[in-house]
C-alpha positions in Angstrom: -6.0 6.4 -18.3 -3.4 9.0 -19.3 -6.2 11.4 -20.3 -5.3 14.0 -17.7 -2.7 16.7 -16.8 0.8 15.7 -17.8 3.9 16.5 -15.8 7.7 16.1 -16.2 10.2 15.8 -13.5 13.3 18.1 -13.4 15.4 15.1 -14.5 13.4 14.6 -17.7 13.4 18.3 -18.4 17.1 18.5 -18.2 18.2 15.1 -19.7 15.6 14.1 -22.3 15.3 16.3 -25.4 11.8 17.6 -26.1 11.4 15.6 -29.4 11.9 12.4 -27.4 9.5 13.5 -24.7 6.8 14.2 -27.3 7.5 10.9 -29.0 7.0 9.0 -25.7 3.7 10.9 -24.9 2.6 10.0 -28.5 3.3 6.3 -27.9 1.1 6.5 -24.8 -1.7 8.2 -26.8 -1.5 5.4 -29.4 -1.8 2.5 -26.9 -4.9 0.3 -27.0 -7.6 1.4 -24.5 -6.6 -1.3 -22.0 -3.4 0.2 -20.6 -1.1 -0.4 -17.6 -0.8 2.6 -15.4 3.0 2.1 -15.4 4.7 2.5 -18.8 8.5 2.0 -19.3 10.7 3.4 -22.0 14.3 2.1 -22.4 16.3 4.5 -24.5 19.6 3.2 -26.0 22.3 4.4 -28.3 22.4 1.6 -30.9 25.6 2.3 -32.9 24.7 5.9 -33.4 20.9 5.4 -33.8 18.3 6.1 -31.1 16.5 2.9 -30.1 13.4 3.1 -27.8 11.8 0.0 -26.3 8.4 0.7 -24.8 6.9 -1.9 -22.6 4.4 -2.6 -19.8 3.4 -5.6 -17.7 -0.4 -5.7 -17.4 -1.5 -6.1 -20.1 1.8 -7.2 -21.5 3.0 -4.8 -24.2 6.3 -4.4 -26.0 7.2 -2.3 -29.0 10.6 -1.2 -30.3 11.3 2.0 -32.3 14.4 3.3 -34.2 14.2 7.0 -34.6 16.5 9.6 -36.1 17.6 12.2 -33.6 20.6 14.4 -33.1 21.2 13.8 -29.4 21.4 10.1 -28.5 20.2 9.2 -25.0 20.8 6.1 -22.9 18.3 6.1 -20.0 15.2 4.5 -18.6 12.0 6.6 -18.4 8.7 5.8 -16.6 5.4 7.3 -17.3 3.0 6.7 -14.5 -0.8 7.5 -14.4 -2.4 8.3 -11.1 -6.0 8.9 -12.5 -5.5 12.6 -11.5 -2.3 13.3 -13.5 0.4 11.5 -15.4 4.1 12.0 -14.7 7.1 11.3 -16.9 10.2 10.6 -14.8 13.7 9.1 -15.0 14.0 5.7 -13.4 16.5 6.9 -10.9 13.9 9.5 -9.7 11.3 6.8 -8.9 
């Protein structure tokens, strides 16, 4: 899973800085081999610090990150694997 072509929606391209996009793809690459096809990233501005909560349901997974970044983002991002390709999209684009 997630070892295929990767795509971004227009919303991700315009609203999510490239360093955050790369960070989220990296999180996917570091997941254990048993992975849910539907990954969720909650991005929050935590008093001037970027907090990212990455989670999935089956198998249950949750990890939180605090990362330094210039542009703080508050959004929810999905990364979905379809076996043919993987797509990163904003929750409101789903």
